[in-house]
C-alpha positions in Angstrom: -36.0 115.1 80.0 -37.5 111.9 81.3 -40.6 110.3 79.8 -43.8 110.8 81.7 -44.0 107.1 82.5 -40.9 107.6 84.7 -43.1 109.1 87.4 -46.6 108.1 88.7 -48.8 110.5 90.7 -50.9 108.3 93.0 -53.7 110.1 95.1 -54.1 109.4 98.8 -56.6 110.4 101.5 -55.0 110.6 104.9 -58.1 110.3 107.2 -57.3 108.2 110.3 -60.4 109.5 112.1 -62.7 108.5 109.2 -64.1 112.1 108.9 -64.9 111.7 105.2 -63.9 115.3 104.9 -61.0 114.9 102.4 -60.9 113.8 98.8 -58.2 113.1 96.3 -58.6 111.7 92.8 -57.8 112.0 89.1 -60.9 112.8 87.1 -61.4 112.8 83.3 -62.4 116.2 82.0 -61.1 118.1 85.0 -57.6 118.9 83.6 -56.2 121.8 81.6 -57.2 121.6 77.9 -54.2 121.9 75.6 -53.3 121.5 71.9 -53.0 117.8 72.6 -56.7 117.5 73.6 -58.9 117.1 70.6 -62.7 116.7 71.1 -64.3 113.5 70.0 -66.8 115.3 67.8 -65.1 116.1 64.5 -67.2 119.2 64.0 -66.0 120.7 67.3 -63.0 123.0 67.2 -60.1 121.8 69.5 -59.7 124.0 72.5 -56.6 124.9 74.4 -56.0 127.0 77.5 -53.0 129.5 77.3 -52.2 128.6 80.9 -51.0 125.1 79.8 -49.0 125.5 76.6 -47.4 122.0 77.1 -48.9 119.0 78.8 -48.6 115.2 79.3 -48.9 113.8 75.7 -50.2 110.5 77.1 -53.2 112.1 78.8 -56.0 111.3 76.4 -58.8 112.1 78.7 -57.9 115.6 79.9 -57.5 114.4 83.5 -57.1 116.7 86.4 -56.1 116.0 90.0 -58.8 117.1 92.5 -57.7 117.7 96.1 -60.3 118.8 98.7 -60.6 119.3 102.4 -64.2 120.1 103.5 -63.6 120.7 107.2 -61.4 123.0 109.4 -57.7 123.0 108.7 -57.1 121.8 112.3 -58.7 118.4 111.6 -56.1 115.7 111.3 -56.8 114.8 107.7 -55.3 115.7 104.3 -55.7 115.0 100.6 -52.7 114.5 98.4 -50.7 112.4 96.1 -47.5 110.4 96.3 -45.1 110.8 93.4 -43.5 107.4 92.6 -40.2 107.0 90.7 -38.4 109.9 92.3 -36.0 108.0 94.6 -32.4 109.0 94.0 -33.1 111.8 91.5 -31.4 115.3 91.8 -34.3 117.8 91.9 -33.8 120.8 89.7 -37.4 121.9 89.0 -40.8 121.2 90.6 -44.3 122.5 90.1 -47.8 122.1 88.8 -50.6 123.8 86.8 -53.3 125.2 89.0 -56.9 125.9 88.0 -57.0 129.6 88.9 -57.6 132.6 86.5 -54.9 135.0 85.6 -52.7 135.3 88.7 -51.6 133.7 91.8 -53.0 136.6 93.9 -56.5 136.2 92.4 -58.8 134.8 95.1 -61.0 133.2 92.5 -60.5 129.6 91.5 -58.5 126.9 93.3 -57.2 127.2 96.8 -53.7 128.5 97.0 -52.6 129.1 100.6 -49.4 129.5 102.5 -48.8 125.8 102.6 -51.5 124.1 100.5 -51.4 122.5 98.0 -47.7 122.1 98.7 -44.8 119.7 98.1 -43.3 117.7 100.9 -39.9 116.5 99.8 -37.8 114.0 101.8 -34.1 113.8 100.8 -31.8 110.9 101.3 -30.3 112.5 104.4 -33.7 112.2 106.1 -34.5 115.9 105.9 -38.1 117.0 105.1 -38.4 120.1 102.8 -41.5 122.2 102.3 -42.7 124.1 99.3 -46.2 125.7 99.8 -48.4 127.2 97.1 -47.6 130.8 98.2 -44.6 130.2 100.5 -41.9 130.3 99.2 -43.3 132.5 96.3 -43.4 130.4 93.1 -42.5 131.6 89.6 -45.7 132.0 87.5 -44.8 131.4 83.9 -48.3 131.4 82.1 -51.8 132.7 82.7 -55.3 131.9 81.4 -58.0 129.9 83.2 -55.0 128.0 84.6 -51.7 129.3 85.9 -48.3 127.4 85.7 -46.3 127.5 88.9 -42.7 126.5 89.3 -40.3 126.4 92.3 -36.5 126.3 92.4 -35.5 123.6 94.9 -33.1 126.0 96.5 -36.1 128.1 97.7 -37.6 125.2 99.8 -37.6 125.3 103.6 -34.8 124.2 104.1 -33.2 124.3 100.6 -33.0 121.0 98.8 -29.4 120.1 98.2 -29.3 116.3 98.5 -30.8 113.5 96.3 -34.5 112.9 96.7 -36.0 110.0 98.7 -39.7 110.8 98.3 -42.1 113.5 97.2 -45.7 114.1 98.2 -48.3 116.7 97.3 -50.3 117.7 100.4 -53.6 119.6 100.8 -54.3 120.1 104.5 -55.9 123.5 104.5 -59.7 123.7 104.5 -62.3 126.4 103.7 -61.3 128.4 106.9 -57.9 129.2 105.2 -57.5 132.2 103.0 -57.1 133.9 100.7 -59.9 132.1 98.9 -61.6 130.2 101.7 -62.5 127.4 99.2 -60.7 124.3 100.5 -60.5 122.8 97.0 -57.7 122.8 94.4 -57.5 121.3 90.9 -54.0 120.5 89.7 -52.6 119.2 86.4 -49.3 118.5 84.7 -47.3 117.8 87.8 -43.7 118.9 86.9 -40.7 116.9 88.1 -37.5 118.1 86.4 -39.4 119.2 83.4 -41.3 116.0 83.0 -45.1 116.6 83.1 -47.5 114.0 84.6 -51.1 114.8 83.8 -52.9 111.5 84.5 -53.2 109.0 87.3 -53.7 105.2 87.7 -57.2 103.9 86.9 -59.7 103.9 89.8 -60.7 100.7 91.5 -63.6 98.7 90.0 -66.8 99.0 92.0 -67.4 95.3 92.0 -64.2 94.3 93.9 -63.6 97.4 96.0 -63.1 97.1 99.8 -63.4 100.0 102.2 -63.3 100.6 105.8 -62.8 103.3 108.4 -63.0 103.6 112.2 -61.1 102.0 115.1 -61.1 102.6 118.8 -60.4 105.4 121.2 -56.7 105.7 120.4 -56.4 103.9 117.1 -58.0 105.3 113.9 -57.7 104.0 110.3 -59.1 104.3 106.8 -58.5 101.9 103.9 -59.5 101.2 100.4 -58.3 98.5 98.0 -59.2 96.7 94.8 -57.9 93.4 93.5 -58.3 94.6 89.9 -56.6 97.9 90.6 -54.0 97.2 93.3 -52.3 100.5 92.5 -55.2 102.4 94.0 -55.0 100.7 97.4 -54.6 103.1 100.3 -54.2 102.9 104.1 -53.9 105.6 106.7 -53.5 104.7 110.4 -52.9 106.7 113.5 -52.0 105.7 117.0 -52.7 108.8 119.0 -51.4 107.2 122.3 -47.9 106.9 120.7 -48.1 109.8 118.2 -47.6 107.5 115.2 -48.9 108.1 111.7 -48.6 105.4 109.0 -49.5 106.0 105.3 -49.3 103.4 102.5 -47.4 104.2 99.3 -48.5 103.0 95.8 -49.8 99.6 94.8 -50.6 96.8 97.2 -48.0 94.0 96.9 -50.5 91.3 97.7 -54.2 91.1 98.6 -55.8 88.0 100.1 -59.2 87.1 101.5 -60.5 84.7 104.1 -64.3 84.8 104.7 -65.3 88.4 105.6 -61.6 89.4 106.1 -59.1 91.1 103.8 -55.3 91.3 104.3 -52.9 93.2 102.1 -49.2 94.2 102.1 -48.0 97.6 100.9 -45.0 99.9 101.0 -45.5 102.6 103.6 -44.3 105.7 105.3 -43.9 106.2 109.1 -44.4 109.8 110.1 -43.7 110.9 106.6 -40.5 108.8 106.1 -40.7 106.0 103.5 -38.9 102.7 103.5 -41.3 100.5 105.5 -43.6 97.6 104.7 -47.1 97.6 106.1 -49.3 94.5 106.6 -52.9 95.4 107.2 -56.0 93.3 107.9 -59.6 94.1 108.5 -62.7 91.9 109.2 -66.4 92.7 108.8 -68.1 91.2 111.9 -71.4 93.0 111.5 -73.1 89.7 110.6 -72.3 88.4 114.1 -73.7 91.5 115.8 -76.5 91.1 118.3 -78.3 93.7 120.6 -76.5 92.2 123.6 -73.2 92.0 121.8 -72.9 94.5 119.0 -69.9 94.0 116.7 -68.6 96.1 113.9 -65.2 94.6 112.9 -61.6 94.1 113.8 -58.3 95.4 112.5 -54.6 94.4 112.7 -51.5 96.2 111.5 -47.8 95.3 111.5 -45.1 97.8 110.3 -41.7 96.4 109.5 -38.4 98.0 108.6 -34.8 97.1 108.1 -34.5 96.2 111.8 -37.6 94.0 111.8 -41.0 94.7 113.2 -41.3 98.2 114.5 -45.0 98.5 115.4 -47.9 96.2 115.6 -51.5 96.5 116.9 -54.8 94.6 116.7 -58.1 95.3 118.2 -61.9 95.4 117.9 -63.6 98.4 116.4 -65.8 100.6 118.6 -66.9 102.9 115.8 -66.9 103.0 112.0 -67.7 100.4 109.3 -66.1 97.7 107.1 -67.3 96.6 103.7 -65.5 93.5 102.2 -66.5 92.2 98.8 -66.7 88.4 98.2 -64.2 87.4 95.6 
């Protein structure tokens, strides 16, 4: 069994329209308490939940992964997490712990629909494989206030038989989706081949966080980044006119500033397929805005692959906002 540090579970929010209707983050105190979680007060008896008999021993803060979608499922937005460190592995087991009492069929607790929260696994042959919360049916191994769910890769649609290229957890069903009509799921102890990951990278510092969303009629984007926490940088971009979806993966390689503009370089996926490099830039032009010539900001994006530049676009924003900190 690999050490938990082998894999990293990095939350993302795919929200190219800037709806602010999805959320993904690790939060202290939200995870499944186990025998490894001892309260700070010495007079308090340690508490553990029978749903999580084993956990990530390096999780000192009882972290849980919150995934939420607050709007209709049809909205082009999703919350999720990219699992780093899986490239080239042979998958034999995959799963997570879900904050739901007693049984998978119980409508109480976290959302567990046909597809969400589910795994999207891309193998080295380029095939995308799906494993939804209820389809295919998982094996439930424990019960309590949490339940432990596991899937055999052969049950995926289609079955997983090749080495892995990438794995994502995706939550794209909202409160209109049954059986719980909740639109929120809390996960912990993400299982990759028996290795449990129950914590995420630290969140960006408020003092050096940059954020923006918006675009124009056909091009929508959302980004966040932090120079002190580059592993939390995130970009989602959609070109509706060409049917292109771009999503960053993991930490920013570089972040640079020029006046009210930020530029950063990240690994990225194109339509769910990894192996690309994204260069993204945004400028806050609100200080130059006048009643006769209103200005919000500008954006630029270049996506490169093994064959060179595959996509590029720049333009002025007609809606949204940009907030750039001054380093």
